[in-house]
C-alpha positions in Angstrom: 0.0 0.0 0.0 1.5 3.4 -1.0 1.9 6.1 1.6 -0.5 9.1 1.4 0.9 12.1 -0.3 1.9 14.9 2.0 -0.4 17.9 2.3 0.8 21.0 0.5 0.5 24.7 1.3 -1.4 25.0 -2.0 -4.1 22.7 -0.7 -4.3 24.7 2.5 -4.6 27.9 0.5 -7.4 26.5 -1.6 -9.3 25.2 1.5 -9.0 28.6 3.3 -9.5 30.8 0.2 -6.4 32.9 0.7 -3.2 33.2 -1.3 -0.4 30.6 -1.0 2.0 33.4 -0.1 -0.2 34.2 2.9 -0.4 30.6 3.9 3.4 30.2 3.6 4.0 33.3 5.8 1.6 32.1 8.5 3.0 28.5 8.6 6.6 29.8 8.7 5.9 32.4 11.3 7.3 35.1 9.0 6.5 38.8 9.5 6.7 39.6 5.8 2.9 39.7 5.3 0.4 41.4 7.7 -2.5 39.0 8.3 -5.3 39.2 10.8 -5.5 36.9 13.8 -8.7 35.3 12.5 -6.9 34.4 9.2 -3.9 33.1 11.1 -6.1 30.8 13.2 -8.0 29.6 10.2 -4.8 28.6 8.4 -3.4 26.8 11.4 -6.7 25.0 12.1 -6.9 23.9 8.4 -3.2 22.7 8.5 -4.0 20.6 11.6 -7.2 19.2 10.1 -5.5 18.2 6.9 -2.4 16.8 8.7 0.1 19.3 7.3 3.6 18.7 8.8 6.7 20.7 8.1 9.3 20.3 10.6 11.8 23.1 11.0 15.3 21.8 10.7 17.5 23.3 13.3 20.8 24.7 12.1 23.4 23.4 14.6 27.1 23.7 14.2 30.0 22.8 16.5 30.1 26.3 18.0 26.4 26.8 18.4 24.8 27.0 21.8 21.7 24.7 22.1 18.7 26.2 23.8 15.2 25.1 24.7 12.2 27.4 24.9 9.9 27.2 28.0 6.4 28.5 27.2 4.7 29.9 30.3 1.6 31.9 31.2 2.1 35.6 31.9 2.7 35.9 35.7 -0.5 37.2 37.4 -1.9 37.2 40.9 -4.5 34.6 41.8 -7.9 35.9 43.0 -7.2 35.3 46.7 -7.8 38.7 48.5 -4.6 37.7 50.3 -1.3 38.8 48.8 0.8 36.3 50.8 -1.1 33.4 49.2 -0.8 34.9 45.7 3.0 35.3 46.3 3.3 31.7 47.5 1.6 30.4 44.4 3.8 32.5 42.1 6.9 31.1 43.8 5.3 27.6 43.6 4.8 27.8 39.8 8.2 29.3 39.4 9.6 26.0 40.6 8.8 24.5 37.1 11.0 27.1 35.4 13.8 26.6 37.8 13.6 22.8 37.8 13.4 22.7 34.0 16.4 25.1 33.6 18.5 23.0 36.0 17.6 19.7 34.2 18.6 21.3 30.9 21.8 22.6 32.3 22.9 19.1 33.3 22.8 18.3 29.6 24.7 21.5 28.6 21.6 23.1 27.2 20.5 26.6 27.8 16.9 27.9 28.2 14.7 30.8 27.5 11.2 31.7 28.7 8.3 33.0 26.5 5.2 34.3 28.3 2.2 33.4 26.1 0.2 36.5 25.8 0.5 36.7 22.0 0.3 33.4 20.1 1.4 35.1 16.9 4.4 36.4 18.7 5.3 32.8 19.7 5.3 31.6 16.1 7.4 34.5 15.0 9.8 34.1 17.9 10.3 30.4 17.1 10.6 31.0 13.3 13.5 33.5 14.0 15.3 31.5 16.7 17.6 28.5 16.8 15.5 26.7 19.5 16.2 23.0 19.7 12.9 22.1 21.5 9.9 23.4 23.5 8.7 22.7 27.0 5.1 23.9 27.2 3.6 24.8 30.5 1.2 27.6 29.4 -2.6 27.0 29.7 -3.5 28.2 26.2 -5.2 25.1 24.7 -5.3 26.2 21.0 -4.8 22.9 19.2 -3.8 24.6 16.0 -1.0 26.5 17.7 0.2 23.3 19.4 0.1 21.5 16.1 2.2 24.2 14.5 4.8 23.9 17.3 4.8 20.1 17.4 5.2 19.8 13.7 8.4 21.8 13.7 10.1 21.2 17.1 10.5 18.5 19.7 7.7 19.3 22.2 6.9 18.1 25.7 3.9 19.3 27.7 4.5 20.0 31.4 1.4 19.3 33.6 -0.8 19.9 30.6 -3.1 17.6 28.7 -3.9 18.3 25.0 -3.8 16.5 21.7 -2.7 17.5 18.2 -2.3 15.7 14.8 1.5 15.0 15.3 3.2 13.2 18.1 4.6 14.9 21.2 5.2 13.9 24.8 3.7 15.0 28.1 4.7 14.6 31.8 2.3 15.4 34.6 1.7 15.0 38.3 -0.8 12.2 38.8 -3.9 14.2 39.7 -6.0 11.2 40.7 -3.4 10.2 43.3 -3.5 13.7 44.8 -7.0 12.8 45.9 -6.7 9.0 46.4 -3.6 9.2 48.6 -5.1 12.0 50.7 -8.4 10.3 51.1 -6.7 6.9 52.0 -4.7 8.7 54.6 -7.8 10.3 56.1 -9.6 6.9 56.0 -6.7 5.3 57.9 -7.0 8.0 60.5 -10.7 7.1 61.1 -12.4 9.6 58.9 -15.6 8.4 57.2 -17.0 11.9 56.3 -14.6 13.2 53.7 -15.3 16.2 51.4 -13.4 17.9 48.7 -13.5 21.3 47.0 -11.7 23.5 44.5 -11.2 21.5 41.3 -12.2 23.9 38.5 -14.4 22.0 36.0 -12.8 23.7 33.0 -9.4 22.0 33.7 -9.0 18.4 32.6 -6.6 17.6 35.5 -9.1 18.9 38.0 -11.8 16.8 36.4 -9.5 13.8 37.1 -9.4 14.9 40.8 -13.2 14.9 41.0 -13.5 11.6 39.3 -11.0 10.1 41.8 -13.0 11.5 44.7 -16.2 10.0 43.4 -14.5 6.7 42.8 -13.2 6.7 46.4 -16.5 7.5 48.1 -18.4 5.0 46.0 -15.9 2.2 46.7 -16.0 2.9 50.4 -19.8 3.4 50.5 -19.6 6.8 52.2 -21.3 10.0 51.4 -20.4 12.2 48.4 -20.5 15.7 49.8 -21.8 17.3 46.6 -22.7 20.5 48.6 -19.1 21.6 48.4 -19.0 21.2 44.6 -22.0 23.4 44.3 -20.0 26.3 45.7 -18.8 28.4 42.7 -15.2 27.8 41.8 -15.0 30.4 39.0 -11.4 31.6 38.6 -12.2 35.2 39.1 -14.1 34.6 42.3 -11.7 35.4 45.2 -10.6 32.4 47.2 -11.4 34.0 50.5 -15.1 34.3 49.5 -15.1 30.6 48.6 -13.5 29.7 51.9 -16.3 31.6 53.8 -18.8 29.6 51.8 -17.1 26.4 52.7 -17.4 27.3 56.4 -21.1 28.3 56.0 -21.9 25.0 54.3 -20.0 23.0 56.9 -22.0 24.8 59.7 -25.3 24.3 57.9 -24.8 20.5 57.7 -24.6 20.3 61.5 -24.0 16.7 62.8 -23.8 15.5 59.2 -20.9 17.8 58.4 -17.7 16.2 57.1 -14.8 15.6 59.5 -12.2 16.2 56.8 -11.7 18.3 53.7 -9.2 17.9 50.8 -8.6 21.1 48.8 -5.9 23.1 47.2 -3.5 25.1 49.4 -5.0 28.3 47.9 -8.2 27.5 49.9 -6.7 25.4 52.7 -4.3 28.1 53.9 -6.9 30.9 54.4 -9.3 28.3 55.8 -7.1 27.8 58.8 -7.5 31.4 59.9 -11.1 31.9 58.7 -12.3 28.8 60.6 -10.8 30.1 63.8 -12.7 33.4 63.3 -15.9 31.4 62.8 -15.4 29.5 66.0 -14.1 26.3 64.4 -11.0 24.4 65.5 -8.7 22.8 63.0 -8.1 19.9 63.2 -10.5 19.1 66.2 -13.7 20.1 64.2 -12.4 19.7 60.7 -9.2 18.0 59.5 -7.7 19.6 56.3 -5.3 18.3 53.7 -4.0 20.8 51.1 -2.7 20.1 47.6 0.6 21.7 46.3 2.6 21.9 49.6 3.4 25.6 49.1 6.0 27.3 51.3 3.5 28.6 53.9 2.3 25.1 54.8 5.1 24.7 57.3 4.7 28.0 59.0 0.9 28.5 59.5 -0.9 27.4 62.7 -1.6 24.5 62.6 1.0 23.5 60.1 -0.8 22.2 57.0 -0.6 18.6 55.8 -0.4 18.8 52.0 0.3 16.9 48.9 3.7 17.7 47.4 3.8 18.1 43.6 7.2 16.5 42.5 8.1 19.2 39.9 11.8 18.4 40.0 11.1 14.8 39.0 8.5 15.9 36.4 10.9 18.4 34.8 13.8 15.9 34.8 11.7 13.3 33.0 10.4 16.0 30.6 13.9 17.0 29.5 14.9 13.3 29.0 11.8 12.9 26.7 12.6 16.1 24.9 16.1 14.8 24.1 14.8 11.5 22.9 12.3 13.2 20.6 15.1 15.4 19.3 16.8 12.1 18.2 13.6 10.5 16.8 11.2 13.2 15.9 8.4 10.9 14.7 8.5 8.4 17.6 5.2 7.5 19.2 3.9 9.9 21.9 4.6 9.1 25.6 2.5 10.2 28.5 4.2 9.9 31.9 2.5 10.4 35.3 4.6 11.2 38.4 3.1 10.3 41.8 2.7 13.1 44.4 3.8 12.7 48.0 1.8 13.4 51.2 3.7 15.6 53.6 2.3 14.9 57.1 2.0 17.8 59.5 -0.6 18.9 62.1 -3.9 19.6 60.4 -5.3 16.1 60.5 -6.9 14.6 63.7 -6.9 10.9 64.3 -10.5 9.6 65.0 -9.7 5.9 65.5 -6.7 3.5 65.5 -4.8 3.2 62.2 -4.4 -0.4 61.1 -2.9 0.4 57.7 -1.4 3.8 57.5 -0.9 5.4 54.0 2.8 6.0 53.3 3.6 9.6 54.0 6.6 11.9 54.5 7.2 13.8 57.7 8.1 17.4 57.1 11.8 17.4 57.8 13.2 20.5 56.1 17.1 20.4 56.2 18.8 23.4 57.8 20.5 25.7 55.2 
């Protein structure tokens, strides 16, 4: 059976109704022709649909310095009402840039960062650069743009989950285990009323967290505290307001209220203080496990038990995959999940003996 003929720029031009010169400029990232953003998106979408692939061949000589581009979101404060929480999360997300840069340095490869506030600027930047590969951590989910990048450069997604018409790799923290390990830990500490909150429905990884929670409560035959999922988790709704709603729902449930809550640090950290203001005691009235193990977890009162996201391991594996794809550009795609770790502190109360304790890590921070 003969192989299908490759898709040409002429076919894309015909399908989109614009000139081949414009198609060529858009696909190459060239600045020679001014085109609208709608036209650019239409061309990239058509190229993806038809399966157009034109890998850019990197020009490397013995004296060249190899670099990898890290694509990130523009830094911005989370809607928390509390600057210290926002700053903690900015530092937390910065770990990915730092860990990726260190992993690349170990292979003698430099790195640059592109903040994705202008997709057309990214294609132009890549077209003009000598980039050897791309580590993608931005949240922009434009499949056409990803297709454009993946068809020209070795590409690995970091903690992101999308698909395109050409193979690339992805490495992520196992989001299901963030819930399952935390819930198992609570179960082994005697908790049978376990709730969760804060897994934004528009994010595929957060949907995995919710699916894992529902699986856990169904398998154990315990209540699904859907009341907490009914609280708005819109990204522009300040975290402090959500925390106050969590407390209000908990109080309204009375004797049927959960004894434990699993939620992101962005909610768990302010919950410790807000609960005290509302006359609740953590962990006597409500045990809390956070997700992300941000820096304040070890200094708040009580210190917050939290799931640590192993970004160093994730970035090391991502760089290894990037180098393999650089050697074999058309190799099948790989998806790697890295297990998180539970860091045990003071925010969980034991309600009964623990016959089979979940493996956890005590918080033992080495002295500088």
